[in-house]
C-alpha positions as CSV (number, residue, x, y, z in Angstrom):
1,X,3.5,-96.3,80.1
2,X,0.9,-93.7,79.1
3,X,-2.2,-94.0,81.1
4,X,-5.9,-92.6,80.7
5,X,-8.9,-92.2,82.9
6,X,-12.1,-92.6,80.5
7,X,-15.1,-91.8,82.9
8,X,-18.4,-92.3,81.7
9,X,-21.1,-90.3,83.6
10,X,-24.2,-91.9,84.6
11,X,-26.4,-93.2,87.8
12,X,-25.9,-96.5,89.5
13,X,-29.0,-98.9,89.5
14,X,-31.3,-100.8,87.1
15,X,-33.8,-97.9,86.6
16,X,-31.2,-95.7,85.1
17,X,-29.9,-98.3,82.3
18,X,-31.3,-97.3,79.5
19,X,-31.8,-93.5,80.0
20,X,-30.4,-90.7,77.8
21,X,-28.5,-89.1,81.2
22,X,-26.4,-92.9,81.3
23,X,-25.0,-92.4,77.9
24,X,-21.4,-92.5,79.4
25,X,-22.1,-95.6,81.3
26,X,-23.4,-97.1,77.9
27,X,-20.9,-96.0,75.9
28,X,-18.3,-97.6,78.7
29,X,-20.1,-100.8,78.4
30,X,-20.0,-101.1,74.9
31,X,-16.4,-100.5,75.0
32,X,-15.5,-103.1,77.8
33,X,-17.8,-105.7,75.5
34,X,-15.4,-104.7,72.8
35,X,-12.4,-105.4,74.6
36,X,-13.4,-108.3,76.3
37,X,-13.3,-107.0,80.0
38,X,-15.3,-106.4,83.2
39,X,-16.5,-103.6,85.4
40,X,-15.5,-104.6,89.0
41,X,-16.6,-102.9,92.1
42,X,-14.0,-100.8,93.4
43,X,-13.7,-97.4,95.6
44,X,-16.2,-95.0,94.3
45,X,-17.0,-96.7,91.2
46,X,-16.6,-99.7,88.8
47,X,-13.4,-100.0,87.0
48,X,-12.3,-101.7,84.1
49,X,-9.1,-101.7,82.4
50,X,-7.4,-102.6,78.8
51,X,-4.2,-102.1,77.0
52,X,-4.1,-100.6,73.4
53,X,-1.1,-99.6,71.1
54,X,0.9,-99.0,74.1
55,X,-1.6,-97.3,76.3
56,X,-3.5,-98.1,79.3
57,X,-7.0,-97.3,79.4
58,X,-8.9,-97.2,82.7
59,X,-12.3,-96.9,82.3
60,X,-14.4,-95.4,84.9
61,X,-18.4,-95.4,85.9
62,X,-18.8,-93.7,89.1
63,X,-21.1,-95.3,91.8
64,X,-21.4,-91.9,93.8
65,X,-24.5,-90.7,91.4
66,X,-24.0,-88.0,88.4
67,X,-24.2,-84.8,90.7
68,X,-21.5,-85.9,92.9
69,X,-18.8,-87.6,90.2
70,X,-15.8,-85.3,90.7
71,X,-15.2,-87.2,94.0
72,X,-14.7,-90.4,92.2
73,X,-13.1,-88.7,89.3
74,X,-10.4,-86.7,91.3
75,X,-9.5,-90.0,93.6
76,X,-8.9,-92.4,90.3
77,X,-7.2,-89.7,88.7
78,X,-4.9,-89.2,91.9
79,X,-4.6,-93.0,92.9
80,X,-3.5,-94.0,89.0
81,X,-1.1,-90.6,88.9
82,X,-2.8,-89.4,85.7
83,X,-2.7,-85.7,84.4
84,X,-5.7,-83.8,83.5
85,X,-4.7,-83.9,80.0
86,X,-5.1,-87.7,80.2
87,X,-8.9,-87.7,81.7
88,X,-11.8,-87.9,79.5
89,X,-14.9,-87.3,80.5
90,X,-18.1,-88.8,78.5
91,X,-21.7,-87.4,79.1
92,X,-24.9,-86.5,77.6
93,X,-25.5,-83.1,75.8
94,X,-29.4,-81.6,75.0
95,X,-27.6,-79.2,73.2
96,X,-26.7,-81.6,70.5
97,X,-29.1,-83.4,67.9
98,X,-28.8,-87.4,68.9
99,X,-26.1,-89.2,68.3
100,X,-23.8,-86.2,67.3
101,X,-20.5,-86.3,69.1
102,X,-18.2,-83.6,70.3
103,X,-14.8,-83.5,72.0
104,X,-13.6,-80.3,73.6
105,X,-10.4,-79.9,75.6
106,X,-11.7,-77.6,78.0
107,X,-15.0,-75.7,78.6
108,X,-17.7,-74.8,81.0
109,X,-20.2,-77.2,82.6
110,X,-23.1,-76.3,80.1
111,X,-25.7,-76.7,82.8
112,X,-24.6,-80.6,83.4
113,X,-24.5,-81.4,87.1
114,X,-22.0,-84.1,86.7
115,X,-19.4,-81.7,84.6
116,X,-20.2,-79.1,87.2
117,X,-19.6,-81.1,89.9
118,X,-16.2,-82.4,88.6
119,X,-15.2,-78.7,87.7
120,X,-15.8,-77.6,91.5
121,X,-13.7,-80.4,93.1
122,X,-11.2,-80.6,90.2
123,X,-11.0,-76.2,90.6
124,X,-10.9,-76.3,86.7
125,X,-12.5,-76.4,83.7
126,X,-9.0,-77.4,81.7
127,X,-9.8,-81.2,81.1
128,X,-11.3,-83.0,78.0
129,X,-15.0,-84.1,77.7
130,X,-16.7,-86.1,75.1
131,X,-20.4,-84.9,74.6
132,X,-22.8,-87.3,73.0
133,X,-25.9,-85.7,71.6
134,X,-29.4,-87.0,73.3
135,X,-31.5,-84.1,71.2
136,X,-34.0,-82.1,73.2
137,X,-37.3,-83.3,72.1
138,X,-39.3,-82.2,75.2
139,X,-41.7,-79.5,76.0
140,X,-41.2,-76.5,78.5
141,X,-40.4,-77.5,81.7
142,X,-40.0,-81.4,81.0
143,X,-35.9,-81.4,80.6
144,X,-35.7,-83.8,83.5
145,X,-38.0,-86.1,82.3
146,X,-36.9,-86.3,78.9
147,X,-32.7,-87.1,79.9
148,X,-34.1,-89.3,82.6
149,X,-36.4,-90.9,80.2
150,X,-35.5,-94.1,77.7
151,X,-34.5,-94.0,74.2
152,X,-37.0,-94.0,71.9
153,X,-37.7,-96.9,69.2
154,X,-35.6,-94.6,66.5
155,X,-33.0,-93.9,68.8
156,X,-32.4,-97.3,69.7
157,X,-32.1,-98.6,66.0
158,X,-29.2,-95.8,65.5
159,X,-27.4,-96.3,69.0
160,X,-25.8,-99.2,68.0
161,X,-24.0,-97.4,65.2
162,X,-23.1,-94.5,67.6
163,X,-21.7,-96.3,70.6
164,X,-19.3,-98.0,67.9
165,X,-18.5,-94.6,67.0
166,X,-17.9,-93.5,70.2
167,X,-15.5,-96.4,71.1
168,X,-13.4,-95.7,68.2
169,X,-13.2,-92.0,69.4
170,X,-12.0,-92.9,72.9
171,X,-9.3,-95.2,71.3
172,X,-7.9,-92.4,69.4
173,X,-8.0,-90.0,72.0
174,X,-5.4,-92.1,73.7
175,X,-3.5,-92.9,70.7
176,X,-3.7,-89.9,68.3
177,X,-4.1,-87.4,71.0
178,X,-7.3,-84.7,71.5
179,X,-6.7,-82.2,68.3
180,X,-6.1,-85.2,65.9
181,X,-9.3,-86.9,67.2
182,X,-11.4,-83.6,67.3
183,X,-10.8,-83.3,63.7
184,X,-11.2,-86.8,63.1
185,X,-14.8,-87.1,65.0
186,X,-16.6,-83.8,65.8
187,X,-19.5,-83.5,63.5
188,X,-19.3,-87.0,62.7
């Protein structure tokens, strides 16, 4: 049975729920809702599991806060004996327009503190990541306020369709593989 660890990056606590920085949590919440499963508090995070086409998907929302996500990722990879190529980390990306999705098999942290901590903890950049565009509609020096800010009215209207597309991407990653999924979803 192939297993996949799908990690949504975000910060715990109600005040972060609707922020752009928490898109990883939001995508996993939508996938859990679609699959009729619930998250349960476990060591270093909230976990939910489902099976699809002979694969097991383990969804992880780390409880370590964004900048310390690596500890939770490493723990669950080790505990579940999941190889790095079956890890998918979901995060926000300021360099992509709102709703744009980009799947990559490896890469730099791009200035994202959650990815930076995962990279430092795992001692590699060689793991798949799914970046969800949040745009960059902020003035100089206001980046933190922007990513920690709530979605605007127009974004909220479009978010539902983008969340569905994101859920499709995750299931495709586990069943069709990284390259096929990149070809199907990147830029869509």
